[in-house]
C-alpha beads as a LAMMPS data file, in Angstrom:
LAMMPS data file: protein, C-alpha beads

175 atoms
174 bonds

1 atom types
1 bond types

-500.0 500.0 xlo xhi
-500.0 500.0 ylo yhi
-500.0 500.0 zlo zhi

Masses

1 110.0

Atoms # bond

1 1 1 -78.298 311.912 -393.605
2 1 1 -75.042 313.716 -394.248
3 1 1 -71.922 311.552 -394.161
4 1 1 -68.428 312.631 -393.153
5 1 1 -66.185 309.710 -394.168
6 1 1 -62.525 309.697 -393.158
7 1 1 -59.848 307.050 -393.761
8 1 1 -56.835 306.321 -391.580
9 1 1 -54.168 304.180 -393.241
10 1 1 -56.730 303.459 -395.967
11 1 1 -57.897 305.197 -399.115
12 1 1 -61.651 305.637 -399.069
13 1 1 -62.450 304.201 -402.484
14 1 1 -65.679 304.803 -404.348
15 1 1 -66.631 301.171 -403.603
16 1 1 -66.216 301.680 -399.848
17 1 1 -68.041 304.994 -400.026
18 1 1 -71.003 303.438 -401.857
19 1 1 -71.077 300.451 -399.454
20 1 1 -71.254 302.882 -396.520
21 1 1 -74.036 304.884 -398.166
22 1 1 -75.917 301.688 -399.037
23 1 1 -75.618 300.023 -395.621
24 1 1 -75.891 303.070 -393.356
25 1 1 -78.559 304.407 -395.698
26 1 1 -80.846 301.811 -394.111
27 1 1 -80.730 303.982 -390.984
28 1 1 -82.296 306.918 -392.861
29 1 1 -85.716 305.602 -391.862
30 1 1 -84.871 306.642 -388.286
31 1 1 -83.160 310.002 -388.794
32 1 1 -83.996 313.334 -390.358
33 1 1 -82.069 314.276 -393.536
34 1 1 -79.931 316.874 -391.730
35 1 1 -78.496 314.336 -389.252
36 1 1 -74.696 314.134 -389.457
37 1 1 -72.950 310.757 -389.455
38 1 1 -69.222 310.569 -388.715
39 1 1 -67.587 307.498 -390.261
40 1 1 -63.932 306.623 -389.687
41 1 1 -62.333 303.688 -391.502
42 1 1 -58.946 302.439 -390.349
43 1 1 -56.592 299.571 -391.029
44 1 1 -54.028 298.161 -388.603
45 1 1 -52.318 294.940 -389.690
46 1 1 -55.173 292.511 -390.447
47 1 1 -57.785 294.580 -388.603
48 1 1 -60.329 296.468 -390.724
49 1 1 -62.155 298.837 -388.388
50 1 1 -65.119 301.140 -388.872
51 1 1 -66.304 303.643 -386.271
52 1 1 -69.687 305.331 -386.723
53 1 1 -70.771 308.220 -384.507
54 1 1 -74.147 309.923 -384.782
55 1 1 -74.501 312.898 -382.447
56 1 1 -78.124 313.594 -381.514
57 1 1 -79.366 316.169 -379.048
58 1 1 -78.295 315.017 -375.593
59 1 1 -76.751 311.687 -376.700
60 1 1 -74.254 310.047 -378.989
61 1 1 -75.091 306.895 -380.876
62 1 1 -71.860 305.048 -381.595
63 1 1 -70.607 301.705 -382.777
64 1 1 -67.202 300.345 -383.660
65 1 1 -66.690 297.054 -385.474
66 1 1 -63.534 295.193 -386.438
67 1 1 -63.069 292.274 -388.813
68 1 1 -60.574 291.121 -391.418
69 1 1 -62.768 292.590 -394.213
70 1 1 -63.928 296.218 -394.278
71 1 1 -67.200 295.316 -396.022
72 1 1 -68.036 292.840 -393.244
73 1 1 -67.260 295.549 -390.669
74 1 1 -69.624 297.934 -392.479
75 1 1 -72.408 295.314 -392.409
76 1 1 -71.870 294.652 -388.697
77 1 1 -71.830 298.307 -387.649
78 1 1 -75.176 299.003 -389.336
79 1 1 -76.823 296.058 -387.571
80 1 1 -75.464 297.153 -384.175
81 1 1 -76.662 300.748 -384.537
82 1 1 -80.116 299.623 -385.647
83 1 1 -80.328 297.275 -382.659
84 1 1 -79.219 300.089 -380.311
85 1 1 -81.843 302.443 -381.716
86 1 1 -84.658 299.945 -381.239
87 1 1 -83.469 298.867 -377.794
88 1 1 -82.988 302.342 -376.346
89 1 1 -85.630 304.267 -378.315
90 1 1 -87.640 305.248 -375.239
91 1 1 -84.503 306.322 -373.391
92 1 1 -83.103 308.298 -376.330
93 1 1 -86.366 310.090 -377.136
94 1 1 -87.597 311.559 -373.912
95 1 1 -88.042 315.057 -372.601
96 1 1 -84.315 315.391 -371.881
97 1 1 -83.076 314.494 -375.338
98 1 1 -85.855 315.680 -377.602
99 1 1 -86.648 314.210 -380.948
100 1 1 -85.182 316.744 -383.366
101 1 1 -82.940 314.221 -385.169
102 1 1 -85.497 311.442 -385.519
103 1 1 -88.252 310.826 -388.059
104 1 1 -91.816 310.771 -386.766
105 1 1 -92.307 307.130 -387.872
106 1 1 -89.471 306.033 -385.577
107 1 1 -90.814 308.080 -382.686
108 1 1 -94.326 306.656 -383.093
109 1 1 -93.331 302.998 -383.491
110 1 1 -93.075 300.832 -380.380
111 1 1 -90.088 298.518 -379.932
112 1 1 -89.548 295.935 -377.215
113 1 1 -87.536 297.267 -374.326
114 1 1 -86.754 294.061 -372.431
115 1 1 -83.369 295.164 -371.190
116 1 1 -84.103 297.712 -368.501
117 1 1 -80.987 299.307 -367.088
118 1 1 -80.536 297.965 -363.561
119 1 1 -77.840 299.031 -361.156
120 1 1 -77.043 295.928 -359.114
121 1 1 -74.173 297.215 -357.001
122 1 1 -73.180 300.534 -355.483
123 1 1 -69.764 301.314 -354.045
124 1 1 -68.707 304.259 -351.930
125 1 1 -65.103 305.236 -351.491
126 1 1 -63.020 308.216 -350.505
127 1 1 -61.509 310.180 -353.353
128 1 1 -58.022 311.341 -352.541
129 1 1 -55.952 313.749 -354.624
130 1 1 -53.358 312.128 -356.873
131 1 1 -51.680 312.621 -360.198
132 1 1 -53.065 310.798 -363.275
133 1 1 -49.971 308.588 -363.507
134 1 1 -50.452 307.499 -359.879
135 1 1 -54.119 306.787 -360.598
136 1 1 -53.060 304.501 -363.474
137 1 1 -50.761 302.575 -361.147
138 1 1 -53.559 302.271 -358.567
139 1 1 -55.956 301.063 -361.284
140 1 1 -53.466 298.380 -362.332
141 1 1 -52.932 297.289 -358.711
142 1 1 -56.691 296.865 -358.281
143 1 1 -57.025 295.006 -361.579
144 1 1 -59.718 297.394 -362.862
145 1 1 -60.038 298.949 -366.299
146 1 1 -60.922 302.427 -364.954
147 1 1 -60.239 304.439 -361.813
148 1 1 -61.966 307.545 -360.414
149 1 1 -59.774 310.035 -358.523
150 1 1 -59.366 313.705 -357.658
151 1 1 -56.713 315.173 -359.925
152 1 1 -54.019 316.815 -357.759
153 1 1 -53.197 319.245 -360.595
154 1 1 -56.752 320.497 -361.263
155 1 1 -58.608 319.520 -358.060
156 1 1 -61.359 318.070 -360.303
157 1 1 -62.787 314.553 -360.236
158 1 1 -61.267 312.652 -363.175
159 1 1 -61.219 309.123 -364.565
160 1 1 -58.337 307.157 -366.028
161 1 1 -59.122 304.103 -368.130
162 1 1 -57.289 301.338 -369.904
163 1 1 -57.553 301.335 -373.684
164 1 1 -57.493 298.303 -375.971
165 1 1 -53.846 298.693 -376.981
166 1 1 -52.536 298.801 -373.376
167 1 1 -52.414 302.583 -373.296
168 1 1 -54.319 304.831 -370.922
169 1 1 -56.935 307.533 -371.323
170 1 1 -57.870 310.400 -369.032
171 1 1 -61.358 311.889 -368.748
172 1 1 -61.605 315.323 -367.173
173 1 1 -64.654 317.556 -366.753
174 1 1 -65.097 320.615 -368.957
175 1 1 -65.478 323.852 -367.114

Bonds

1 1 1 2
2 1 2 3
3 1 3 4
4 1 4 5
5 1 5 6
6 1 6 7
7 1 7 8
8 1 8 9
9 1 9 10
10 1 10 11
11 1 11 12
12 1 12 13
13 1 13 14
14 1 14 15
15 1 15 16
16 1 16 17
17 1 17 18
18 1 18 19
19 1 19 20
20 1 20 21
21 1 21 22
22 1 22 23
23 1 23 24
24 1 24 25
25 1 25 26
26 1 26 27
27 1 27 28
28 1 28 29
29 1 29 30
30 1 30 31
31 1 31 32
32 1 32 33
33 1 33 34
34 1 34 35
35 1 35 36
36 1 36 37
37 1 37 38
38 1 38 39
39 1 39 40
40 1 40 41
41 1 41 42
42 1 42 43
43 1 43 44
44 1 44 45
45 1 45 46
46 1 46 47
47 1 47 48
48 1 48 49
49 1 49 50
50 1 50 51
51 1 51 52
52 1 52 53
53 1 53 54
54 1 54 55
55 1 55 56
56 1 56 57
57 1 57 58
58 1 58 59
59 1 59 60
60 1 60 61
61 1 61 62
62 1 62 63
63 1 63 64
64 1 64 65
65 1 65 66
66 1 66 67
67 1 67 68
68 1 68 69
69 1 69 70
70 1 70 71
71 1 71 72
72 1 72 73
73 1 73 74
74 1 74 75
75 1 75 76
76 1 76 77
77 1 77 78
78 1 78 79
79 1 79 80
80 1 80 81
81 1 81 82
82 1 82 83
83 1 83 84
84 1 84 85
85 1 85 86
86 1 86 87
87 1 87 88
88 1 88 89
89 1 89 90
90 1 90 91
91 1 91 92
92 1 92 93
93 1 93 94
94 1 94 95
95 1 95 96
96 1 96 97
97 1 97 98
98 1 98 99
99 1 99 100
100 1 100 101
101 1 101 102
102 1 102 103
103 1 103 104
104 1 104 105
105 1 105 106
106 1 106 107
107 1 107 108
108 1 108 109
109 1 109 110
110 1 110 111
111 1 111 112
112 1 112 113
113 1 113 114
114 1 114 115
115 1 115 116
116 1 116 117
117 1 117 118
118 1 118 119
119 1 119 120
120 1 120 121
121 1 121 122
122 1 122 123
123 1 123 124
124 1 124 125
125 1 125 126
126 1 126 127
127 1 127 128
128 1 128 129
129 1 129 130
130 1 130 131
131 1 131 132
132 1 132 133
133 1 133 134
134 1 134 135
135 1 135 136
136 1 136 137
137 1 137 138
138 1 138 139
139 1 139 140
140 1 140 141
141 1 141 142
142 1 142 143
143 1 143 144
144 1 144 145
145 1 145 146
146 1 146 147
147 1 147 148
148 1 148 149
149 1 149 150
150 1 150 151
151 1 151 152
152 1 152 153
153 1 153 154
154 1 154 155
155 1 155 156
156 1 156 157
157 1 157 158
158 1 158 159
159 1 159 160
160 1 160 161
161 1 161 162
162 1 162 163
163 1 163 164
164 1 164 165
165 1 165 166
166 1 166 167
167 1 167 168
168 1 168 169
169 1 169 170
170 1 170 171
171 1 171 172
172 1 172 173
173 1 173 174
174 1 174 175
């Protein structure tokens, strides 16, 4: 696997770099050598955060872990990604996504898939045009952490969502 390691408010020391290669290297049994792994380390106050993103054809495998020790965060993120791979193997490797990024041993091995995705509730609602700022206000009034609306500026269906630090995000379709 090829690693792209970036630090925000932290110097990526040789010790951190080798810990990442050692821990995330355990995932090499699943991926082909040309698979790219994006790793972002960041520090905010007492929070040591690692974000790992592995783009594979048709999907993104991602995990983000926070602790008060970067090495603990690195350990946690590897465990989460490995669990995700085993849990969703059959959903990741199907005709839609292909298997170009995965080793044959991973593709051939069977893992338990106890957690079938089940939609338990469906809602229908009218989508009216509004500006993203108005959609954020509506989301807050409803007490939700996301809101789907038709953007009055672009006439496209968009989504606003609440982020962890009480800011907002906007998702718009690419044309």
